[in-house]
FIMARBA-759138 format. One record per residue (C-alpha): residue number from 1; residue in three letters; x, y, z. Coordinates in steps of 0.1 Angstrom, whole numbers, plus 5000, padded with zeros to 4 digits. Each point is the difference from the previous one (the first is absolute). Last residue first. Example, Ala and Ser with C-alpha at 12.3 -4.5 7.8 and 13.67 -1.06 7.14 Angstrom:
REM FIMARBA-759138
@resi 2	resn SER	X 5137	Y 4989	Z 5071
@resi 1	resn ALA	X 4986	Y 4966	Z 5007
This chain:
REM FIMARBA-759138
@resi 365	resn UNK	X 5070	Y 1355	Z 4701
@resi 364	resn UNK	X 5027	Y 4976	Z 5011
@resi 363	resn UNK	X 5010	Y 4972	Z 4977
@resi 362	resn UNK	X 4994	Y 4966	Z 5014
@resi 361	resn UNK	X 5027	Y 4981	Z 5019
@resi 360	resn UNK	X 5023	Y 4974	Z 4985
@resi 359	resn UNK	X 5032	Y 5017	Z 5008
@resi 358	resn UNK	X 4993	Y 5029	Z 5024
@resi 357	resn UNK	X 4998	Y 5036	Z 4989
@resi 356	resn UNK	X 4979	Y 4993	Z 4969
@resi 355	resn UNK	X 5001	Y 5028	Z 4975
@resi 354	resn UNK	X 4975	Y 5029	Z 4996
@resi 353	resn UNK	X 4982	Y 5010	Z 4968
@resi 352	resn UNK	X 5008	Y 5034	Z 4985
@resi 351	resn UNK	X 4973	Y 5026	Z 4998
@resi 350	resn UNK	X 5013	Y 5021	Z 5029
@resi 349	resn UNK	X 5035	Y 5002	Z 4985
@resi 348	resn UNK	X 5005	Y 4984	Z 4966
@resi 347	resn UNK	X 4980	Y 4982	Z 4973
@resi 346	resn UNK	X 5018	Y 4981	Z 4973
@resi 345	resn UNK	X 4988	Y 4965	Z 5009
@resi 344	resn UNK	X 5011	Y 4977	Z 4973
@resi 343	resn UNK	X 4971	Y 4982	Z 4983
@resi 342	resn UNK	X 4998	Y 4962	Z 5006
@resi 341	resn UNK	X 5008	Y 4979	Z 4969
@resi 340	resn UNK	X 4969	Y 4983	Z 4985
@resi 339	resn UNK	X 4994	Y 4964	Z 5008
@resi 338	resn UNK	X 4990	Y 4979	Z 4969
@resi 337	resn UNK	X 4963	Y 4999	Z 4994
@resi 336	resn UNK	X 4998	Y 4996	Z 4963
@resi 335	resn UNK	X 5032	Y 4982	Z 4993
@resi 334	resn UNK	X 4999	Y 4977	Z 5030
@resi 333	resn UNK	X 4962	Y 4994	Z 4995
@resi 332	resn UNK	X 5005	Y 4993	Z 4963
@resi 331	resn UNK	X 5028	Y 4975	Z 5007
@resi 330	resn UNK	X 4980	Y 4982	Z 5026
@resi 329	resn UNK	X 4970	Y 4998	Z 4976
@resi 328	resn UNK	X 5021	Y 4987	Z 4972
@resi 327	resn UNK	X 5016	Y 4973	Z 5022
@resi 326	resn UNK	X 4966	Y 4991	Z 5015
@resi 325	resn UNK	X 4985	Y 4996	Z 4966
@resi 324	resn UNK	X 5029	Y 4979	Z 4988
@resi 323	resn UNK	X 4998	Y 4977	Z 5030
@resi 322	resn UNK	X 4963	Y 4996	Z 4995
@resi 321	resn UNK	X 5004	Y 4993	Z 4963
@resi 320	resn UNK	X 5027	Y 4975	Z 5007
@resi 319	resn UNK	X 4978	Y 4980	Z 5024
@resi 318	resn UNK	X 4967	Y 5003	Z 4981
@resi 317	resn UNK	X 5003	Y 4971	Z 4976
@resi 316	resn UNK	X 4970	Y 4990	Z 4979
@resi 315	resn UNK	X 5025	Y 4992	Z 4971
@resi 314	resn UNK	X 4978	Y 5015	Z 4972
@resi 313	resn UNK	X 4978	Y 5026	Z 5017
@resi 312	resn UNK	X 5021	Y 5010	Z 5031
@resi 311	resn UNK	X 5036	Y 4996	Z 4987
@resi 310	resn UNK	X 4991	Y 5013	Z 4965
@resi 309	resn UNK	X 4982	Y 5030	Z 5016
@resi 308	resn UNK	X 5030	Y 5009	Z 5022
@resi 307	resn UNK	X 5025	Y 4996	Z 4971
@resi 306	resn UNK	X 4979	Y 5022	Z 4977
@resi 305	resn UNK	X 4996	Y 5027	Z 5027
@resi 304	resn UNK	X 5037	Y 5000	Z 5008
@resi 303	resn UNK	X 5011	Y 5001	Z 4964
@resi 302	resn UNK	X 4975	Y 5027	Z 4991
@resi 301	resn UNK	X 5014	Y 5024	Z 5025
@resi 300	resn UNK	X 5036	Y 4990	Z 4993
@resi 299	resn UNK	X 4998	Y 5005	Z 4963
@resi 298	resn UNK	X 4988	Y 5036	Z 5001
@resi 297	resn UNK	X 5017	Y 5012	Z 5031
@resi 296	resn UNK	X 5037	Y 4997	Z 4990
@resi 295	resn UNK	X 4999	Y 5017	Z 4966
@resi 294	resn UNK	X 4973	Y 5024	Z 5012
@resi 293	resn UNK	X 5022	Y 5013	Z 5029
@resi 292	resn UNK	X 5030	Y 5004	Z 4977
@resi 291	resn UNK	X 4979	Y 5020	Z 4975
@resi 290	resn UNK	X 4986	Y 5021	Z 5028
@resi 289	resn UNK	X 5035	Y 5008	Z 5014
@resi 288	resn UNK	X 5010	Y 5012	Z 4965
@resi 287	resn UNK	X 4968	Y 5020	Z 4997
@resi 286	resn UNK	X 5008	Y 5018	Z 5032
@resi 285	resn UNK	X 5029	Y 5018	Z 4984
@resi 284	resn UNK	X 5034	Y 5000	Z 5017
@resi 283	resn UNK	X 5015	Y 4979	Z 4973
@resi 282	resn UNK	X 4994	Y 5027	Z 4974
@resi 281	resn UNK	X 5022	Y 5025	Z 5019
@resi 280	resn UNK	X 5032	Y 4983	Z 4991
@resi 279	resn UNK	X 4994	Y 4996	Z 4962
@resi 278	resn UNK	X 4987	Y 5035	Z 4994
@resi 277	resn UNK	X 4994	Y 5007	Z 4963
@resi 276	resn UNK	X 5003	Y 4965	Z 4985
@resi 275	resn UNK	X 4984	Y 4987	Z 5031
@resi 274	resn UNK	X 4967	Y 5015	Z 4991
@resi 273	resn UNK	X 4999	Y 4980	Z 4967
@resi 272	resn UNK	X 5010	Y 4969	Z 5019
@resi 271	resn UNK	X 4971	Y 5006	Z 5025
@resi 270	resn UNK	X 4976	Y 4999	Z 4970
@resi 269	resn UNK	X 5015	Y 4967	Z 4989
@resi 268	resn UNK	X 4998	Y 4985	Z 5035
@resi 267	resn UNK	X 4963	Y 5011	Z 5001
@resi 266	resn UNK	X 4994	Y 4982	Z 4967
@resi 265	resn UNK	X 5017	Y 4968	Z 5012
@resi 264	resn UNK	X 4980	Y 5002	Z 5033
@resi 263	resn UNK	X 4968	Y 5002	Z 4981
@resi 262	resn UNK	X 5010	Y 4970	Z 4978
@resi 261	resn UNK	X 5004	Y 4975	Z 5029
@resi 260	resn UNK	X 5015	Y 4972	Z 4978
@resi 259	resn UNK	X 4989	Y 4964	Z 4994
@resi 258	resn UNK	X 5029	Y 4983	Z 4982
@resi 257	resn UNK	X 4992	Y 4977	Z 4970
@resi 256	resn UNK	X 5031	Y 5009	Z 4980
@resi 255	resn UNK	X 4977	Y 5017	Z 4974
@resi 254	resn UNK	X 4984	Y 5019	Z 5029
@resi 253	resn UNK	X 5034	Y 5012	Z 5013
@resi 252	resn UNK	X 5009	Y 5014	Z 4965
@resi 251	resn UNK	X 4965	Y 5017	Z 4997
@resi 250	resn UNK	X 5005	Y 5015	Z 5035
@resi 249	resn UNK	X 5034	Y 5014	Z 4991
@resi 248	resn UNK	X 4988	Y 5015	Z 4967
@resi 247	resn UNK	X 4968	Y 5015	Z 5014
@resi 246	resn UNK	X 5018	Y 5016	Z 5029
@resi 245	resn UNK	X 5029	Y 5014	Z 4979
@resi 244	resn UNK	X 4977	Y 5013	Z 4973
@resi 243	resn UNK	X 4976	Y 5016	Z 5025
@resi 242	resn UNK	X 5028	Y 5017	Z 5020
@resi 241	resn UNK	X 5021	Y 5012	Z 4970
@resi 240	resn UNK	X 4970	Y 5011	Z 4979
@resi 239	resn UNK	X 4985	Y 5018	Z 5030
@resi 238	resn UNK	X 5032	Y 5019	Z 5008
@resi 237	resn UNK	X 5002	Y 5012	Z 4965
@resi 236	resn UNK	X 4964	Y 5011	Z 5000
@resi 235	resn UNK	X 5006	Y 5019	Z 5032
@resi 234	resn UNK	X 4991	Y 4988	Z 5035
@resi 233	resn UNK	X 4984	Y 5025	Z 5024
@resi 232	resn UNK	X 4966	Y 4984	Z 4996
@resi 231	resn UNK	X 5013	Y 4968	Z 5014
@resi 230	resn UNK	X 4982	Y 4997	Z 5034
@resi 229	resn UNK	X 4967	Y 5014	Z 4986
@resi 228	resn UNK	X 5000	Y 4972	Z 4974
@resi 227	resn UNK	X 5002	Y 4973	Z 5027
@resi 226	resn UNK	X 4968	Y 5013	Z 5017
@resi 225	resn UNK	X 4981	Y 5006	Z 4968
@resi 224	resn UNK	X 5008	Y 4965	Z 4986
@resi 223	resn UNK	X 4992	Y 4983	Z 5033
@resi 222	resn UNK	X 4967	Y 5018	Z 5002
@resi 221	resn UNK	X 4991	Y 4992	Z 4963
@resi 220	resn UNK	X 5008	Y 4963	Z 5002
@resi 219	resn UNK	X 4965	Y 4989	Z 5008
@resi 218	resn UNK	X 4982	Y 4994	Z 4967
@resi 217	resn UNK	X 5028	Y 5000	Z 4975
@resi 216	resn UNK	X 5027	Y 4983	Z 5022
@resi 215	resn UNK	X 4976	Y 4974	Z 5015
@resi 214	resn UNK	X 4987	Y 4993	Z 4965
@resi 213	resn UNK	X 5035	Y 4994	Z 4987
@resi 212	resn UNK	X 5008	Y 4976	Z 5029
@resi 211	resn UNK	X 4968	Y 4981	Z 4991
@resi 210	resn UNK	X 5010	Y 4999	Z 4963
@resi 209	resn UNK	X 5034	Y 4986	Z 5009
@resi 208	resn UNK	X 4985	Y 4975	Z 5024
@resi 207	resn UNK	X 4979	Y 4986	Z 4971
@resi 206	resn UNK	X 5028	Y 5002	Z 4974
@resi 205	resn UNK	X 5024	Y 4980	Z 5023
@resi 204	resn UNK	X 4974	Y 4975	Z 5014
@resi 203	resn UNK	X 4989	Y 4984	Z 4968
@resi 202	resn UNK	X 5033	Y 4992	Z 4984
@resi 201	resn UNK	X 5018	Y 4995	Z 5033
@resi 200	resn UNK	X 4976	Y 4973	Z 5011
@resi 199	resn UNK	X 4976	Y 5003	Z 5029
@resi 198	resn UNK	X 4995	Y 4983	Z 5034
@resi 197	resn UNK	X 5032	Y 4979	Z 4995
@resi 196	resn UNK	X 5014	Y 5011	Z 5034
@resi 195	resn UNK	X 5030	Y 5017	Z 4984
@resi 194	resn UNK	X 4978	Y 5017	Z 4974
@resi 193	resn UNK	X 4977	Y 5015	Z 5027
@resi 192	resn UNK	X 5030	Y 5009	Z 5023
@resi 191	resn UNK	X 5017	Y 5019	Z 4971
@resi 190	resn UNK	X 4969	Y 5019	Z 4987
@resi 189	resn UNK	X 4997	Y 5028	Z 5026
@resi 188	resn UNK	X 5036	Y 5009	Z 5003
@resi 187	resn UNK	X 5006	Y 4991	Z 4963
@resi 186	resn UNK	X 4981	Y 5031	Z 4990
@resi 185	resn UNK	X 5026	Y 5022	Z 5016
@resi 184	resn UNK	X 5032	Y 4992	Z 4980
@resi 183	resn UNK	X 4991	Y 5000	Z 4963
@resi 182	resn UNK	X 4971	Y 5024	Z 5005
@resi 181	resn UNK	X 5021	Y 5025	Z 5019
@resi 180	resn UNK	X 5027	Y 4997	Z 4972
@resi 179	resn UNK	X 4973	Y 5008	Z 4975
@resi 178	resn UNK	X 4991	Y 5032	Z 5018
@resi 177	resn UNK	X 5037	Y 5010	Z 5002
@resi 176	resn UNK	X 5005	Y 4994	Z 4963
@resi 175	resn UNK	X 4969	Y 5022	Z 4993
@resi 174	resn UNK	X 5015	Y 5027	Z 5021
@resi 173	resn UNK	X 5033	Y 4996	Z 4982
@resi 172	resn UNK	X 4982	Y 5008	Z 4967
@resi 171	resn UNK	X 4981	Y 5030	Z 5014
@resi 170	resn UNK	X 5033	Y 5013	Z 5014
@resi 169	resn UNK	X 5016	Y 4996	Z 4966
@resi 168	resn UNK	X 4971	Y 5017	Z 4982
@resi 167	resn UNK	X 5001	Y 5029	Z 5024
@resi 166	resn UNK	X 5037	Y 5004	Z 4996
@resi 165	resn UNK	X 4997	Y 5000	Z 4962
@resi 164	resn UNK	X 4972	Y 5025	Z 5001
@resi 163	resn UNK	X 5020	Y 5023	Z 5024
@resi 162	resn UNK	X 5028	Y 5002	Z 4974
@resi 161	resn UNK	X 5034	Y 4991	Z 5014
@resi 160	resn UNK	X 5020	Y 5028	Z 5017
@resi 159	resn UNK	X 5038	Y 4997	Z 4995
@resi 158	resn UNK	X 5021	Y 5024	Z 5020
@resi 157	resn UNK	X 5032	Y 4982	Z 4987
@resi 156	resn UNK	X 5022	Y 5002	Z 5031
@resi 155	resn UNK	X 4974	Y 5006	Z 5028
@resi 154	resn UNK	X 4974	Y 4977	Z 4984
@resi 153	resn UNK	X 5026	Y 4972	Z 4996
@resi 152	resn UNK	X 5010	Y 5003	Z 5037
@resi 151	resn UNK	X 4963	Y 5001	Z 5011
@resi 150	resn UNK	X 4991	Y 4969	Z 4980
@resi 149	resn UNK	X 5029	Y 4981	Z 5014
@resi 148	resn UNK	X 4991	Y 5009	Z 5036
@resi 147	resn UNK	X 4964	Y 4989	Z 4993
@resi 146	resn UNK	X 5011	Y 4968	Z 4984
@resi 145	resn UNK	X 5022	Y 4992	Z 5031
@resi 144	resn UNK	X 4973	Y 5007	Z 5026
@resi 143	resn UNK	X 4973	Y 4981	Z 4979
@resi 142	resn UNK	X 5022	Y 4970	Z 4996
@resi 141	resn UNK	X 5013	Y 4999	Z 5036
@resi 140	resn UNK	X 4965	Y 5002	Z 5016
@resi 139	resn UNK	X 4984	Y 4975	Z 4976
@resi 138	resn UNK	X 5029	Y 4976	Z 5006
@resi 137	resn UNK	X 4994	Y 5004	Z 5038
@resi 136	resn UNK	X 4963	Y 4992	Z 4994
@resi 135	resn UNK	X 5010	Y 4969	Z 4979
@resi 134	resn UNK	X 5027	Y 4987	Z 5023
@resi 133	resn UNK	X 4982	Y 4998	Z 5033
@resi 132	resn UNK	X 4967	Y 4983	Z 4990
@resi 131	resn UNK	X 5022	Y 4981	Z 4975
@resi 130	resn UNK	X 5019	Y 4984	Z 5029
@resi 129	resn UNK	X 4968	Y 4992	Z 5018
@resi 128	resn UNK	X 4988	Y 4981	Z 4969
@resi 127	resn UNK	X 5032	Y 4981	Z 4996
@resi 126	resn UNK	X 5000	Y 4991	Z 5037
@resi 125	resn UNK	X 4964	Y 4987	Z 4997
@resi 124	resn UNK	X 5009	Y 4980	Z 4969
@resi 123	resn UNK	X 5030	Y 4983	Z 5017
@resi 122	resn UNK	X 4980	Y 4993	Z 5032
@resi 121	resn UNK	X 4974	Y 4979	Z 4982
@resi 120	resn UNK	X 4978	Y 4994	Z 5031
@resi 119	resn UNK	X 4987	Y 4969	Z 5016
@resi 118	resn UNK	X 4996	Y 5003	Z 5038
@resi 117	resn UNK	X 4962	Y 4997	Z 4995
@resi 116	resn UNK	X 4994	Y 5031	Z 5022
@resi 115	resn UNK	X 5031	Y 5016	Z 4985
@resi 114	resn UNK	X 4986	Y 4995	Z 4965
@resi 113	resn UNK	X 4967	Y 5015	Z 5010
@resi 112	resn UNK	X 5017	Y 5031	Z 5013
@resi 111	resn UNK	X 5022	Y 5002	Z 4969
@resi 110	resn UNK	X 4969	Y 5001	Z 4979
@resi 109	resn UNK	X 4985	Y 5028	Z 5021
@resi 108	resn UNK	X 5033	Y 5020	Z 4998
@resi 107	resn UNK	X 5002	Y 4996	Z 4962
@resi 106	resn UNK	X 4964	Y 5014	Z 4997
@resi 105	resn UNK	X 5007	Y 5029	Z 5024
@resi 104	resn UNK	X 5033	Y 5008	Z 4982
@resi 103	resn UNK	X 4984	Y 5001	Z 4966
@resi 102	resn UNK	X 4970	Y 5021	Z 5012
@resi 101	resn UNK	X 5023	Y 5025	Z 5017
@resi 100	resn UNK	X 4988	Y 5016	Z 5032
@resi 99	resn UNK	X 4991	Y 5036	Z 5009
@resi 98	resn UNK	X 4990	Y 5004	Z 5037
@resi 97	resn UNK	X 4970	Y 5023	Z 5003
@resi 96	resn UNK	X 4978	Y 4980	Z 5024
@resi 95	resn UNK	X 4975	Y 4995	Z 4972
@resi 94	resn UNK	X 5027	Y 4990	Z 4975
@resi 93	resn UNK	X 5014	Y 4976	Z 5027
@resi 92	resn UNK	X 4966	Y 4983	Z 5004
@resi 91	resn UNK	X 4993	Y 4996	Z 4962
@resi 90	resn UNK	X 5035	Y 4990	Z 4992
@resi 89	resn UNK	X 5000	Y 4973	Z 5027
@resi 88	resn UNK	X 4965	Y 4990	Z 4988
@resi 87	resn UNK	X 5011	Y 4993	Z 4965
@resi 86	resn UNK	X 5033	Y 4982	Z 5008
@resi 85	resn UNK	X 4985	Y 4979	Z 5028
@resi 84	resn UNK	X 4969	Y 4991	Z 4980
@resi 83	resn UNK	X 5022	Y 4991	Z 4970
@resi 82	resn UNK	X 5025	Y 4979	Z 5019
@resi 81	resn UNK	X 4974	Y 4982	Z 5022
@resi 80	resn UNK	X 4978	Y 4993	Z 4970
@resi 79	resn UNK	X 5029	Y 4986	Z 4980
@resi 78	resn UNK	X 5009	Y 4978	Z 5030
@resi 77	resn UNK	X 4964	Y 4985	Z 5001
@resi 76	resn UNK	X 5001	Y 4994	Z 4962
@resi 75	resn UNK	X 5033	Y 4982	Z 5000
@resi 74	resn UNK	X 5035	Y 5014	Z 5001
@resi 73	resn UNK	X 5019	Y 4974	Z 5020
@resi 72	resn UNK	X 5005	Y 4975	Z 4971
@resi 71	resn UNK	X 5009	Y 5029	Z 4977
@resi 70	resn UNK	X 5031	Y 5006	Z 5022
@resi 69	resn UNK	X 5006	Y 5034	Z 5015
@resi 68	resn UNK	X 5019	Y 5030	Z 4986
@resi 67	resn UNK	X 5002	Y 4992	Z 4963
@resi 66	resn UNK	X 4966	Y 4984	Z 4991
@resi 65	resn UNK	X 4972	Y 5026	Z 5001
@resi 64	resn UNK	X 5019	Y 5031	Z 5009
@resi 63	resn UNK	X 5029	Y 4992	Z 4976
@resi 62	resn UNK	X 4976	Y 4988	Z 4973
@resi 61	resn UNK	X 4979	Y 5032	Z 5002
@resi 60	resn UNK	X 5032	Y 5021	Z 4998
@resi 59	resn UNK	X 5008	Y 4984	Z 4966
@resi 58	resn UNK	X 4964	Y 4999	Z 4987
@resi 57	resn UNK	X 4996	Y 5037	Z 5001
@resi 56	resn UNK	X 5020	Y 5006	Z 4969
@resi 55	resn UNK	X 4980	Y 5010	Z 4969
@resi 54	resn UNK	X 4965	Y 4994	Z 5015
@resi 53	resn UNK	X 5008	Y 5018	Z 5032
@resi 52	resn UNK	X 5017	Y 5029	Z 4982
@resi 51	resn UNK	X 4971	Y 5006	Z 4976
@resi 50	resn UNK	X 4973	Y 4998	Z 5028
@resi 49	resn UNK	X 5020	Y 5024	Z 5022
@resi 48	resn UNK	X 5006	Y 5024	Z 4972
@resi 47	resn UNK	X 4962	Y 5000	Z 4992
@resi 46	resn UNK	X 4993	Y 5009	Z 5036
@resi 45	resn UNK	X 5027	Y 5027	Z 5003
@resi 44	resn UNK	X 4989	Y 5015	Z 4967
@resi 43	resn UNK	X 4964	Y 5001	Z 5013
@resi 42	resn UNK	X 5012	Y 5016	Z 5032
@resi 41	resn UNK	X 5019	Y 5027	Z 4982
@resi 40	resn UNK	X 4971	Y 5007	Z 4977
@resi 39	resn UNK	X 4976	Y 5003	Z 5030
@resi 38	resn UNK	X 5024	Y 5025	Z 5017
@resi 37	resn UNK	X 5000	Y 5025	Z 4972
@resi 36	resn UNK	X 5033	Y 5020	Z 4995
@resi 35	resn UNK	X 5022	Y 4973	Z 4986
@resi 34	resn UNK	X 5035	Y 5015	Z 4996
@resi 33	resn UNK	X 4990	Y 5021	Z 5030
@resi 32	resn UNK	X 5032	Y 4992	Z 5019
@resi 31	resn UNK	X 4979	Y 4983	Z 5027
@resi 30	resn UNK	X 4981	Y 4980	Z 4975
@resi 29	resn UNK	X 5030	Y 4985	Z 4984
@resi 28	resn UNK	X 5017	Y 4995	Z 5034
@resi 27	resn UNK	X 4969	Y 4985	Z 5016
@resi 26	resn UNK	X 4994	Y 4975	Z 4971
@resi 25	resn UNK	X 5013	Y 4969	Z 5019
@resi 24	resn UNK	X 4980	Y 5011	Z 5031
@resi 23	resn UNK	X 4968	Y 4986	Z 4984
@resi 22	resn UNK	X 5015	Y 4965	Z 4998
@resi 21	resn UNK	X 5012	Y 5000	Z 5036
@resi 20	resn UNK	X 4970	Y 5014	Z 5019
@resi 19	resn UNK	X 4966	Y 4994	Z 4983
@resi 18	resn UNK	X 5014	Y 4972	Z 4978
@resi 17	resn UNK	X 5014	Y 4981	Z 5029
@resi 16	resn UNK	X 4967	Y 5004	Z 5019
@resi 15	resn UNK	X 4981	Y 4985	Z 4971
@resi 14	resn UNK	X 5025	Y 4971	Z 4999
@resi 13	resn UNK	X 4996	Y 4994	Z 5037
@resi 12	resn UNK	X 4962	Y 5000	Z 4997
@resi 11	resn UNK	X 5003	Y 4976	Z 4970
@resi 10	resn UNK	X 5024	Y 4977	Z 5019
@resi 9	resn UNK	X 4977	Y 4999	Z 5030
@resi 8	resn UNK	X 4971	Y 4992	Z 4978
@resi 7	resn UNK	X 5020	Y 4972	Z 4983
@resi 6	resn UNK	X 5011	Y 4986	Z 5033
@resi 5	resn UNK	X 4965	Y 5001	Z 5015
@resi 4	resn UNK	X 4987	Y 4982	Z 4969
@resi 3	resn UNK	X 5027	Y 4973	Z 5003
@resi 2	resn UNK	X 4992	Y 4996	Z 5037
@resi 1	resn UNK	X 4963	Y 4993	Z 4991
C-alpha cells in the first residue's frame, strides 16, 4: 500500500515538474518568437526532457536516492514522506503565490528526514549548497561578460550575423536547455523511489521522464506564456547567450550529480544581460530580492515539514515538533504583529494635545 502511495506521489510530483520547470525551459525560444506556436514549444520541451533524462538523469537520481542520507534510512515509508512533502509543498506554495524550486524542495525534504534520524552526509549537502550559489553567480557573470564582448565587437566591426543563423542557434540552445531540465528535474521525483528500492533506474527513469513530458505538453502552456511575456524584450543574441549559458551550466551540474534550481539560473542569466548596461542599478531590482527569498525559503519549508512528519510518523515523538511549531509561531507573530512606531504629533495651537503638569498625572483635556 505504501509503495503504491509513493509511486502515485512521485507521478504527481513529476507531472507538476513538467508543467512548471520543464515547460519553462523553452520560454526564451518561444518568447523571442523563434517558435511561434505554443504547442510546438511544449512538445519540444517534453521531448527534450525525455532525451535529457535518459542520457544523463541517473547521476542526480543517485545523489537524491543515496548521496544525502543512507540507503538504510530510505525505506518505503520515508520515500512517501519525502515525495508527499515535496509535492504538496509545491502545490500549496504555488497556490499562495510563492515560487519554489523543485530541486531545493526535494533536497530540503531529504535533509529534514536526515536531521530527524541524525544521520546526514554533511559533505554532500555542503557541496550541493555551494553549487546552488556558484552556478547562478556563474550564469550572471558569463552572460554579463559575453554581452559586453558582443557589444564591443559589434561597435568596432559592425558585424550583423544572418537572422536565419541566429534563429537556428537559439533553437539549438533551447533544445539543450530542455534536455538540461530533463537531466536535472526528473530525478527529483525518481530519486526517493530508487533509493527505497521501489523501482529500478532502468524502469523508473524513462517512466518518470514520460510523465514529466506529459505534464509539460498538457499543462505547461500557462507557465510558458507567463515566462515568455517577461522576456519579450530580449534580442536573438541575448537569447542565445542566456539559453546557452543556462543549458550548459545545468548539464555540467547534472553530470556531476548536483540538483540545481534551473529557474534561478535562467533568471540570474537574464539579470546578467541587464547588468551589462547598468551594473549598479540592477541590484535594486525586486527580482534580485525574490531570487534570494526563493533560495532560502524553498529548502527550509520542505525541511521543516519533512522533519516534523518523520518525528511524528516514524519516531512517534512530539516534543521537538511542538517546540519547533511554537518557535515558528512566535517568530511569525513577532514579525507579523510587531509594534508600529507612534506617529509624531504635528498639530499646533488649539489642536495640540496638552502635557501633564504634575509628574504621573493624566493629560489635561
